[in-house]
LUMLO-482970 format. One record per residue (C-alpha): x, y, z; residue number from 1. Coordinates in nm, 3 decimals, decimal comma. Layout:
// residues N
<site X="X" Y="Y" Z="Z" num="NUM"/>
...
This chain:
// residues 249
<site X="0,000" Y="0,000" Z="0,000" num="1"/>
<site X="0,138" Y="0,338" Z="-0,103" num="2"/>
<site X="0,103" Y="0,669" Z="0,077" num="3"/>
<site X="-0,184" Y="0,780" Z="-0,148" num="4"/>
<site X="-0,362" Y="0,450" Z="-0,075" num="5"/>
<site X="-0,394" Y="0,520" Z="0,298" num="6"/>
<site X="-0,742" Y="0,679" Z="0,267" num="7"/>
<site X="-0,870" Y="0,375" Z="0,071" num="8"/>
<site X="-1,041" Y="0,205" Z="0,371" num="9"/>
<site X="-1,241" Y="0,523" Z="0,436" num="10"/>
<site X="-1,334" Y="0,544" Z="0,067" num="11"/>
<site X="-1,441" Y="0,177" Z="0,073" num="12"/>
<site X="-1,660" Y="0,237" Z="0,378" num="13"/>
<site X="-1,832" Y="0,544" Z="0,234" num="14"/>
<site X="-1,878" Y="0,380" Z="-0,106" num="15"/>
<site X="-2,042" Y="0,077" Z="0,055" num="16"/>
<site X="-2,265" Y="0,310" Z="0,254" num="17"/>
<site X="-2,375" Y="0,493" Z="-0,061" num="18"/>
<site X="-2,428" Y="0,163" Z="-0,244" num="19"/>
<site X="-2,740" Y="0,101" Z="-0,033" num="20"/>
<site X="-2,910" Y="0,395" Z="-0,207" num="21"/>
<site X="-2,714" Y="0,466" Z="-0,527" num="22"/>
<site X="-2,600" Y="0,270" Z="-0,828" num="23"/>
<site X="-2,250" Y="0,306" Z="-0,979" num="24"/>
<site X="-2,342" Y="0,619" Z="-1,178" num="25"/>
<site X="-2,494" Y="0,787" Z="-0,874" num="26"/>
<site X="-2,190" Y="0,703" Z="-0,662" num="27"/>
<site X="-1,950" Y="0,844" Z="-0,922" num="28"/>
<site X="-2,151" Y="1,168" Z="-0,931" num="29"/>
<site X="-2,153" Y="1,177" Z="-0,550" num="30"/>
<site X="-1,775" Y="1,124" Z="-0,539" num="31"/>
<site X="-1,720" Y="1,407" Z="-0,788" num="32"/>
<site X="-1,930" Y="1,644" Z="-0,575" num="33"/>
<site X="-1,744" Y="1,542" Z="-0,258" num="34"/>
<site X="-1,409" Y="1,584" Z="-0,433" num="35"/>
<site X="-1,500" Y="1,930" Z="-0,562" num="36"/>
<site X="-1,621" Y="2,048" Z="-0,221" num="37"/>
<site X="-1,316" Y="1,918" Z="-0,032" num="38"/>
<site X="-1,067" Y="2,054" Z="-0,286" num="39"/>
<site X="-1,225" Y="2,398" Z="-0,310" num="40"/>
<site X="-1,266" Y="2,432" Z="0,068" num="41"/>
<site X="-0,903" Y="2,334" Z="0,124" num="42"/>
<site X="-0,786" Y="2,577" Z="-0,143" num="43"/>
<site X="-0,994" Y="2,860" Z="0,003" num="44"/>
<site X="-0,857" Y="2,793" Z="0,352" num="45"/>
<site X="-0,493" Y="2,750" Z="0,248" num="46"/>
<site X="-0,463" Y="3,031" Z="-0,007" num="47"/>
<site X="-0,418" Y="3,400" Z="0,087" num="48"/>
<site X="-0,739" Y="3,523" Z="-0,074" num="49"/>
<site X="-0,682" Y="3,894" Z="-0,007" num="50"/>
<site X="-0,330" Y="3,879" Z="-0,146" num="51"/>
<site X="-0,447" Y="3,691" Z="-0,454" num="52"/>
<site X="-0,714" Y="3,954" Z="-0,512" num="53"/>
<site X="-0,450" Y="4,229" Z="-0,483" num="54"/>
<site X="-0,210" Y="4,056" Z="-0,724" num="55"/>
<site X="-0,492" Y="3,994" Z="-0,974" num="56"/>
<site X="-0,574" Y="4,364" Z="-0,957" num="57"/>
<site X="-0,207" Y="4,446" Z="-1,025" num="58"/>
<site X="-0,207" Y="4,210" Z="-1,323" num="59"/>
<site X="-0,520" Y="4,375" Z="-1,465" num="60"/>
<site X="-0,372" Y="4,722" Z="-1,411" num="61"/>
<site X="-0,045" Y="4,634" Z="-1,583" num="62"/>
<site X="-0,232" Y="4,469" Z="-1,870" num="63"/>
<site X="-0,442" Y="4,784" Z="-1,920" num="64"/>
<site X="-0,130" Y="5,000" Z="-1,909" num="65"/>
<site X="0,024" Y="4,790" Z="-2,185" num="66"/>
<site X="-0,290" Y="4,809" Z="-2,400" num="67"/>
<site X="-0,303" Y="5,187" Z="-2,355" num="68"/>
<site X="0,064" Y="5,234" Z="-2,444" num="69"/>
<site X="0,108" Y="5,392" Z="-2,787" num="70"/>
<site X="0,433" Y="5,203" Z="-2,850" num="71"/>
<site X="0,637" Y="5,510" Z="-2,938" num="72"/>
<site X="0,873" Y="5,471" Z="-2,640" num="73"/>
<site X="1,036" Y="5,128" Z="-2,665" num="74"/>
<site X="1,188" Y="5,155" Z="-2,318" num="75"/>
<site X="0,852" Y="5,236" Z="-2,165" num="76"/>
<site X="0,696" Y="4,938" Z="-2,342" num="77"/>
<site X="0,966" Y="4,706" Z="-2,208" num="78"/>
<site X="0,912" Y="4,834" Z="-1,853" num="79"/>
<site X="0,538" Y="4,775" Z="-1,883" num="80"/>
<site X="0,593" Y="4,425" Z="-2,021" num="81"/>
<site X="0,837" Y="4,346" Z="-1,741" num="82"/>
<site X="0,588" Y="4,473" Z="-1,483" num="83"/>
<site X="0,308" Y="4,258" Z="-1,625" num="84"/>
<site X="0,531" Y="3,951" Z="-1,636" num="85"/>
<site X="0,639" Y="4,011" Z="-1,277" num="86"/>
<site X="0,281" Y="4,041" Z="-1,153" num="87"/>
<site X="0,177" Y="3,730" Z="-1,348" num="88"/>
<site X="0,463" Y="3,523" Z="-1,203" num="89"/>
<site X="0,380" Y="3,653" Z="-0,856" num="90"/>
<site X="0,020" Y="3,536" Z="-0,905" num="91"/>
<site X="0,141" Y="3,189" Z="-1,003" num="92"/>
<site X="0,370" Y="3,180" Z="-0,700" num="93"/>
<site X="0,089" Y="3,275" Z="-0,463" num="94"/>
<site X="-0,154" Y="3,019" Z="-0,606" num="95"/>
<site X="0,059" Y="2,715" Z="-0,688" num="96"/>
<site X="0,138" Y="2,581" Z="-0,337" num="97"/>
<site X="-0,221" Y="2,598" Z="-0,201" num="98"/>
<site X="-0,351" Y="2,451" Z="-0,527" num="99"/>
<site X="-0,109" Y="2,156" Z="-0,512" num="100"/>
<site X="-0,181" Y="2,084" Z="-0,145" num="101"/>
<site X="-0,557" Y="2,110" Z="-0,202" num="102"/>
<site X="-0,531" Y="1,862" Z="-0,491" num="103"/>
<site X="-0,367" Y="1,585" Z="-0,284" num="104"/>
<site X="-0,696" Y="1,442" Z="-0,147" num="105"/>
<site X="-0,834" Y="1,447" Z="-0,502" num="106"/>
<site X="-0,530" Y="1,253" Z="-0,622" num="107"/>
<site X="-0,583" Y="0,988" Z="-0,356" num="108"/>
<site X="-0,949" Y="0,962" Z="-0,456" num="109"/>
<site X="-0,863" Y="0,930" Z="-0,827" num="110"/>
<site X="-0,625" Y="0,644" Z="-0,754" num="111"/>
<site X="-0,890" Y="0,465" Z="-0,551" num="112"/>
<site X="-1,163" Y="0,526" Z="-0,812" num="113"/>
<site X="-0,945" Y="0,380" Z="-1,086" num="114"/>
<site X="-0,899" Y="0,063" Z="-0,884" num="115"/>
<site X="-1,262" Y="0,044" Z="-0,774" num="116"/>
<site X="-1,439" Y="0,136" Z="-1,099" num="117"/>
<site X="-1,175" Y="0,089" Z="-1,370" num="118"/>
<site X="-1,179" Y="-0,283" Z="-1,449" num="119"/>
<site X="-1,344" Y="-0,602" Z="-1,336" num="120"/>
<site X="-1,230" Y="-0,961" Z="-1,337" num="121"/>
<site X="-1,410" Y="-1,182" Z="-1,593" num="122"/>
<site X="-1,690" Y="-1,416" Z="-1,496" num="123"/>
<site X="-1,589" Y="-1,781" Z="-1,452" num="124"/>
<site X="-1,549" Y="-1,957" Z="-1,785" num="125"/>
<site X="-1,478" Y="-1,638" Z="-1,978" num="126"/>
<site X="-1,142" Y="-1,663" Z="-2,161" num="127"/>
<site X="-0,889" Y="-1,393" Z="-2,069" num="128"/>
<site X="-0,602" Y="-1,287" Z="-2,293" num="129"/>
<site X="-0,285" Y="-1,287" Z="-2,084" num="130"/>
<site X="0,066" Y="-1,193" Z="-2,199" num="131"/>
<site X="0,402" Y="-1,145" Z="-2,035" num="132"/>
<site X="0,739" Y="-0,979" Z="-2,085" num="133"/>
<site X="0,984" Y="-1,096" Z="-2,207" num="134"/>
<site X="0,792" Y="-1,208" Z="-2,512" num="135"/>
<site X="0,931" Y="-1,563" Z="-2,502" num="136"/>
<site X="0,764" Y="-1,628" Z="-2,166" num="137"/>
<site X="0,494" Y="-1,894" Z="-2,162" num="138"/>
<site X="0,172" Y="-1,798" Z="-1,981" num="139"/>
<site X="-0,103" Y="-2,038" Z="-1,878" num="140"/>
<site X="-0,409" Y="-1,976" Z="-1,663" num="141"/>
<site X="-0,430" Y="-2,253" Z="-1,405" num="142"/>
<site X="-0,727" Y="-2,139" Z="-1,201" num="143"/>
<site X="-0,932" Y="-1,853" Z="-1,066" num="144"/>
<site X="-0,968" Y="-1,678" Z="-0,734" num="145"/>
<site X="-1,299" Y="-1,691" Z="-0,544" num="146"/>
<site X="-1,586" Y="-1,487" Z="-0,685" num="147"/>
<site X="-1,585" Y="-1,118" Z="-0,599" num="148"/>
<site X="-1,892" Y="-0,913" Z="-0,511" num="149"/>
<site X="-1,952" Y="-0,822" Z="-0,877" num="150"/>
<site X="-1,940" Y="-1,186" Z="-0,986" num="151"/>
<site X="-1,592" Y="-1,180" Z="-1,137" num="152"/>
<site X="-1,313" Y="-1,425" Z="-1,067" num="153"/>
<site X="-0,956" Y="-1,303" Z="-1,106" num="154"/>
<site X="-0,725" Y="-1,547" Z="-1,287" num="155"/>
<site X="-0,433" Y="-1,738" Z="-1,139" num="156"/>
<site X="-0,151" Y="-1,787" Z="-1,390" num="157"/>
<site X="0,172" Y="-1,981" Z="-1,424" num="158"/>
<site X="0,448" Y="-1,804" Z="-1,616" num="159"/>
<site X="0,759" Y="-1,985" Z="-1,737" num="160"/>
<site X="1,068" Y="-1,853" Z="-1,911" num="161"/>
<site X="1,413" Y="-1,986" Z="-1,988" num="162"/>
<site X="1,716" Y="-1,856" Z="-1,801" num="163"/>
<site X="2,089" Y="-1,921" Z="-1,819" num="164"/>
<site X="2,055" Y="-2,180" Z="-1,545" num="165"/>
<site X="1,737" Y="-2,349" Z="-1,662" num="166"/>
<site X="1,372" Y="-2,250" Z="-1,639" num="167"/>
<site X="1,206" Y="-1,994" Z="-1,415" num="168"/>
<site X="0,853" Y="-2,091" Z="-1,320" num="169"/>
<site X="0,624" Y="-1,876" Z="-1,102" num="170"/>
<site X="0,257" Y="-1,887" Z="-1,007" num="171"/>
<site X="0,089" Y="-1,548" Z="-0,980" num="172"/>
<site X="-0,265" Y="-1,490" Z="-0,847" num="173"/>
<site X="-0,420" Y="-1,163" Z="-0,966" num="174"/>
<site X="-0,528" Y="-1,016" Z="-0,633" num="175"/>
<site X="-0,738" Y="-0,728" Z="-0,774" num="176"/>
<site X="-0,887" Y="-0,617" Z="-1,106" num="177"/>
<site X="-0,575" Y="-0,435" Z="-1,226" num="178"/>
<site X="-0,451" Y="-0,517" Z="-1,578" num="179"/>
<site X="-0,075" Y="-0,509" Z="-1,510" num="180"/>
<site X="0,153" Y="-0,676" Z="-1,255" num="181"/>
<site X="0,522" Y="-0,590" Z="-1,242" num="182"/>
<site X="0,810" Y="-0,561" Z="-0,999" num="183"/>
<site X="0,787" Y="-0,325" Z="-0,706" num="184"/>
<site X="0,919" Y="0,017" Z="-0,815" num="185"/>
<site X="1,005" Y="0,331" Z="-0,619" num="186"/>
<site X="0,677" Y="0,499" Z="-0,715" num="187"/>
<site X="0,484" Y="0,216" Z="-0,551" num="188"/>
<site X="0,582" Y="0,380" Z="-0,223" num="189"/>
<site X="0,338" Y="0,653" Z="-0,328" num="190"/>
<site X="0,088" Y="0,450" Z="-0,531" num="191"/>
<site X="0,065" Y="0,080" Z="-0,460" num="192"/>
<site X="-0,058" Y="-0,193" Z="-0,692" num="193"/>
<site X="-0,347" Y="-0,379" Z="-0,527" num="194"/>
<site X="-0,301" Y="-0,663" Z="-0,775" num="195"/>
<site X="0,035" Y="-0,746" Z="-0,618" num="196"/>
<site X="0,391" Y="-0,763" Z="-0,746" num="197"/>
<site X="0,622" Y="-1,009" Z="-0,914" num="198"/>
<site X="0,898" Y="-1,169" Z="-0,703" num="199"/>
<site X="1,224" Y="-0,975" Z="-0,713" num="200"/>
<site X="1,423" Y="-1,281" Z="-0,820" num="201"/>
<site X="1,219" Y="-1,364" Z="-1,132" num="202"/>
<site X="1,327" Y="-1,262" Z="-1,483" num="203"/>
<site X="0,961" Y="-1,206" Z="-1,571" num="204"/>
<site X="0,927" Y="-0,829" Z="-1,610" num="205"/>
<site X="0,552" Y="-0,784" Z="-1,646" num="206"/>
<site X="0,225" Y="-0,973" Z="-1,682" num="207"/>
<site X="-0,066" Y="-0,808" Z="-1,864" num="208"/>
<site X="-0,431" Y="-0,913" Z="-1,835" num="209"/>
<site X="-0,695" Y="-0,809" Z="-2,089" num="210"/>
<site X="-0,963" Y="-0,737" Z="-1,830" num="211"/>
<site X="-1,308" Y="-0,603" Z="-1,918" num="212"/>
<site X="-1,359" Y="-0,236" Z="-1,835" num="213"/>
<site X="-1,646" Y="-0,143" Z="-1,607" num="214"/>
<site X="-1,928" Y="0,053" Z="-1,768" num="215"/>
<site X="-2,091" Y="0,324" Z="-1,559" num="216"/>
<site X="-2,307" Y="0,439" Z="-1,851" num="217"/>
<site X="-2,437" Y="0,176" Z="-2,095" num="218"/>
<site X="-2,492" Y="0,403" Z="-2,395" num="219"/>
<site X="-2,259" Y="0,605" Z="-2,614" num="220"/>
<site X="-1,904" Y="0,534" Z="-2,737" num="221"/>
<site X="-1,680" Y="0,302" Z="-2,537" num="222"/>
<site X="-1,455" Y="0,584" Z="-2,415" num="223"/>
<site X="-1,753" Y="0,760" Z="-2,256" num="224"/>
<site X="-1,889" Y="0,461" Z="-2,064" num="225"/>
<site X="-1,627" Y="0,443" Z="-1,790" num="226"/>
<site X="-1,614" Y="0,643" Z="-1,468" num="227"/>
<site X="-1,365" Y="0,902" Z="-1,593" num="228"/>
<site X="-1,583" Y="1,118" Z="-1,820" num="229"/>
<site X="-1,875" Y="1,141" Z="-1,577" num="230"/>
<site X="-1,647" Y="1,215" Z="-1,284" num="231"/>
<site X="-1,437" Y="1,488" Z="-1,445" num="232"/>
<site X="-1,730" Y="1,664" Z="-1,613" num="233"/>
<site X="-1,917" Y="1,681" Z="-1,282" num="234"/>
<site X="-1,599" Y="1,775" Z="-1,094" num="235"/>
<site X="-1,536" Y="2,073" Z="-1,323" num="236"/>
<site X="-1,898" Y="2,189" Z="-1,314" num="237"/>
<site X="-1,928" Y="2,169" Z="-0,935" num="238"/>
<site X="-1,584" Y="2,327" Z="-0,879" num="239"/>
<site X="-1,667" Y="2,621" Z="-1,106" num="240"/>
<site X="-2,004" Y="2,664" Z="-0,934" num="241"/>
<site X="-1,839" Y="2,670" Z="-0,591" num="242"/>
<site X="-1,570" Y="2,913" Z="-0,710" num="243"/>
<site X="-1,825" Y="3,152" Z="-0,859" num="244"/>
<site X="-2,084" Y="3,112" Z="-0,585" num="245"/>
<site X="-1,843" Y="3,174" Z="-0,298" num="246"/>
<site X="-1,620" Y="3,415" Z="-0,493" num="247"/>
<site X="-1,303" Y="3,217" Z="-0,437" num="248"/>
<site X="-1,003" Y="3,378" Z="-0,605" num="249"/>
């Protein structure tokens, strides 16, 4: 489990609570609203709103001064341009740290949503395309894990490949509906792989599973049926509404 996975148990609990009243689409919309509220409240609390308002006013003033300049004095034009650039960079400097900090809970939620609503393991008896790296590795599905709540059963595979000393043979159970298993990398300290990892001493680099994607909406093109489009559209709409409604700079 990575650092950004720590809130996952709380997300699981709240999602299960909402599942009593809402379907997947309703829960995705609810998560987008929660994410927008938390992010905007954090940003409003962490950012110096009065200072941002002052810097924005300075940017507008310098922009107007540039537009009113007749351009006859090159030195004056350069001073105005330098002033506008300075105010713009100051605005970025004032905003960037609160914005990044306020986005961290959203990042943790996005990681959890991708694991929860991204893919599903196939139903028992459904063939699954499985491949491995290096390409000469032999992959065979030898069983399935117990049925999950959505009726899917994650595959258990045996992967064999030749080495200088003989043959390397490992058995890997897919522990979650994640399409890729690899070795533990440094970034897994931040974002873990719930499907598990390959043993450090195996020459197998990666195993890929062609898992079916979950559909939150059952109409429209394939790219619009997953959780991502619904979530981000609602997130943007609610965030803009909060920003405008509460006049957050």
